[in-house]
C-alpha positions, 0 to 999 in steps of 0.5 A: 410768896408770904411778905413780912412786915416792914419789907421792901420787895424789889423786882428789878427791870428785866426780872420775871418772877413766877408766882404771887406776892402775899401780904397777910396781917402785915404793915409797912410793905413796899413792892416795887421794881420794873420787872414782871410777875408772871402767873400764865403758867398757873392754869390749875389754880383758879383762885391764884392772885398776883398781889393779895393785900388781906387784913393789912395797912400801909402797903405800896405797889409800885411800877411792876407789871403783871402778866395773866393771872388766873384770878385777880391782879391785885386783891385788896380785902379788909385793909387800910392805907394802900397805894398802887402806882404805876402798875400795868396788868394783862389778863385772858382768863374768866374772873381775871379782874384787875384791881378788886377792893372789898371791905377796905378804906383809904386806898389810892390807885394812880397811873395804872394801865389794866387790860383785863378779861373781866372788870378792870376795877371793882369796889365792894363791901363784904365778901367771903371772910372779909367784913365791913364797909368800904370808903375813901377811895381815889382812882386817877390818871389811869387807862382801862381796857375791859375785854369783858365786864366793866372798866369800873364797877361798884356795889354788887357784894355786901353783908346781906346777912345783916344790914348791908354795907356802905360803900361811899367817898369814891372818886374817879379822876382823869381816866381814859376807857378804851374798851368795854365788851360784855355780851351779857345785858346784866353786865353792861355799863362802862361806868356801873354802879350796881347796888346789891346785898343790901348795900348803899352806895353814895357820894361818888364822883366821876371827873374828866373821864373819856371813853372810846367807842366800845364794841358791846353795850352801854355808856352808864349803868346805875341800878339798885339790883337784885342779881340772882347769880350773886345777891341773895337780896337786892341792894338798898340805895344809891344816892348823890352820884356826880358825873362831871366832864364825861365824854363819849365817842360812840354809837350809844345805841343801847340805853343808859339805865338809871333804875331804883329797885322798888318804892323803898329802894330807890336811885336819889340825886344823880348829877351829869355836868358837862356830859358829851356824847359824840361832842354834843352837850346832853341836857336832858335824858332823851338827848343822851338815850337814858332810860329812867325808871319810876324809882329814880329821883332828882336826875339833873343834866347841866352845862356846869355854868351855874354848878 
């Protein structure tokens, strides 16, 4: 169902709408209500998404529930000034991410609950027909449950044909992570930045994040990578990343990775301020089971009193 500019779509409480809502090259759209957008019967359509927002601006999605999309719940591509508020989604199939943001800016996500069978929230640069940097992203006051892959993921896709993209000015604030279950080692990390495709990821803040014990793998994964499944070339750089008031209660058995790719493609400037694992304040890498390679520099741990 294609939504024209200047339209409000209201899904009433108790209503079930079978299908997808598409905002394509439009502006000033509101999708709201307390009803359900239902996609569980669309097994044949692997690219079927719940809400598609492409080449659009000034779009709000508020209050609705989305059940079992074959692909992304909300798909934001080459768009500006998008607000997602009080949104709930549940998915069960492969590549069924929650909210994916690509080549977009000024995106606000607030008060969402996502239980997904792939990344809950993923932030990328260029992908497919959607080209450009991604910046000014805010994710607040939300609950995330990833049955597979990452609760929070940044950086995989970009414009590898040219000079890559810049993914910057991102804030995650007041978030509860209930699960992170990923059997593939290359996709570990409840809090993940994996810069590929010549991308630069910078100026990211994680603040007041609570992570419960999870079934499989690790808390933090910060890497400039060459993921041969998705990246024709490695990423460029990760810099100026702050983790503040992060608490994790769990085994912490697998090392938290901070890896640059080589001497030119570095991780530079990672700050952990009041990181607590099982209520213990972490003030040095070994204490928190961090593995930091020789291409990562200026990694700091502090209690926050002098910051």
